[in-house]
C-alpha positions in Angstrom: 91.9 110.1 104.9 94.6 107.5 104.4 93.3 106.3 101.0 92.9 109.8 99.6 96.1 111.3 100.9 98.7 108.7 99.8 97.2 106.2 97.4 99.8 105.1 94.8 99.1 103.6 91.4 102.1 101.6 90.6 102.6 98.7 88.2 103.4 95.5 89.9 103.7 91.8 89.1 100.5 89.8 89.4 100.1 88.4 92.9 102.3 91.0 94.5 100.7 93.3 97.0 101.1 97.1 96.7 103.3 98.6 99.4 101.6 101.6 101.1 103.5 104.8 100.9 105.2 106.4 103.9 102.6 109.1 104.1 99.8 106.5 104.1 101.5 104.5 106.9 102.0 107.6 109.0 98.3 108.6 108.5 97.3 105.1 109.9 99.7 105.6 112.8 98.1 109.0 113.4 94.7 107.3 113.5 96.0 104.9 116.1 97.6 107.6 118.1 94.4 109.6 118.1 92.5 106.8 119.8 95.3 105.7 122.2 95.7 107.5 125.5 99.0 109.3 125.9 100.0 107.0 128.7 99.9 104.0 126.5 101.6 105.4 123.4 104.7 103.8 122.2 107.6 106.0 121.4 107.6 105.2 117.6 104.1 106.5 116.9 104.1 110.2 116.1 107.2 112.1 117.2 108.7 115.5 116.8 111.0 114.0 114.2 108.0 113.2 112.0 107.0 116.9 112.3 110.5 118.0 111.4 110.5 115.8 108.3 107.3 117.4 107.1 108.7 120.9 107.7 111.8 120.0 105.6 109.5 118.9 102.8 107.4 122.1 103.2 110.5 124.3 102.8 111.7 122.3 99.8 108.4 122.6 97.9 107.7 126.2 99.0 111.0 127.1 97.3 109.6 126.0 94.0 106.6 128.4 94.3 106.2 132.1 93.9 105.8 134.0 97.2 102.1 134.3 98.3 100.6 137.8 98.0 96.9 137.0 98.0 94.7 134.4 99.6 94.7 131.3 97.4 91.6 129.2 96.7 91.6 125.5 95.7 92.0 124.9 92.0 94.4 125.3 89.1 95.4 121.9 87.9 93.5 118.7 88.6 96.3 117.4 90.8 96.3 120.7 92.8 92.5 120.5 93.3 92.8 116.9 94.6 95.6 117.9 97.0 93.4 120.7 98.3 90.7 118.1 99.0 93.2 116.1 100.9 94.2 119.2 102.8 90.6 119.7 103.8 90.4 116.2 105.1 93.6 116.8 107.2 92.2 120.0 108.6 88.9 118.2 109.5 90.9 115.5 111.3 92.9 118.2 113.1 89.7 119.8 114.3 88.4 116.5 115.5 91.6 115.8 117.4 91.3 119.2 119.1 87.7 118.4 120.1 88.8 115.1 121.6 91.5 116.8 123.5 89.1 119.4 124.9 86.8 116.5 126.0 89.6 115.6 128.4 91.1 112.8 126.3 94.7 112.2 127.1 96.5 112.4 123.8 99.9 112.7 122.3 100.3 116.5 121.8 102.5 116.0 118.8 99.6 114.5 116.8 97.9 117.8 116.6 101.1 119.5 115.4 101.8 116.8 112.9 98.3 117.1 111.4 98.7 120.9 111.1 102.0 120.5 109.3 100.5 117.8 107.1 97.8 120.1 105.9 100.4 122.8 105.3 102.5 120.4 103.3 99.4 119.5 101.2 98.8 123.2 100.6 102.4 123.7 99.4 102.2 120.5 97.3 99.1 121.9 95.6 100.9 125.1 94.8 103.9 123.2 93.5 101.6 121.0 91.3 100.2 124.2 89.8 103.7 125.6 89.2 104.9 122.4 87.5 101.7 122.2 85.4 102.1 125.8 84.3 98.8 126.7 85.9 98.3 129.8 88.0 97.2 129.6 91.6 93.5 130.7 92.0 93.5 133.9 94.0 90.6 135.2 95.9 89.2 138.0 93.7 88.2 140.4 96.4 91.5 140.0 98.2 93.9 142.9 98.6 97.6 142.0 99.0 97.5 140.0 102.2 101.1 138.9 102.5 104.2 140.9 101.8 
């Protein structure tokens, strides 16, 4: 998930390493937090502050999109479709974390919330990418108005 979610293509001088993005670093921390018992977690791993930052970004990008009236399917612009694929990976990771938690693994409960908000952010980013590209969201054809 880390390489697909936050890979950056930047120009850099020969011999210089590419610095991973903030989202990529947090995804790696999440992977560590998933496999580390809650009793051994360090305070900096995944905190409520990380969740709140995601929620702030979600609100900012959602403001750029039209209100949702119908169920939205992946698609529209190429970038939007790629963000939906990343969202799928985040949801899959969230389900695996829940399965680990049910298997009596002691885990940081904020990780589950963070992954949920991450997938929500990716959904909103996909909608914002469509809006910026002038592409319409792909609505489920058989859907009645689901949201008001």
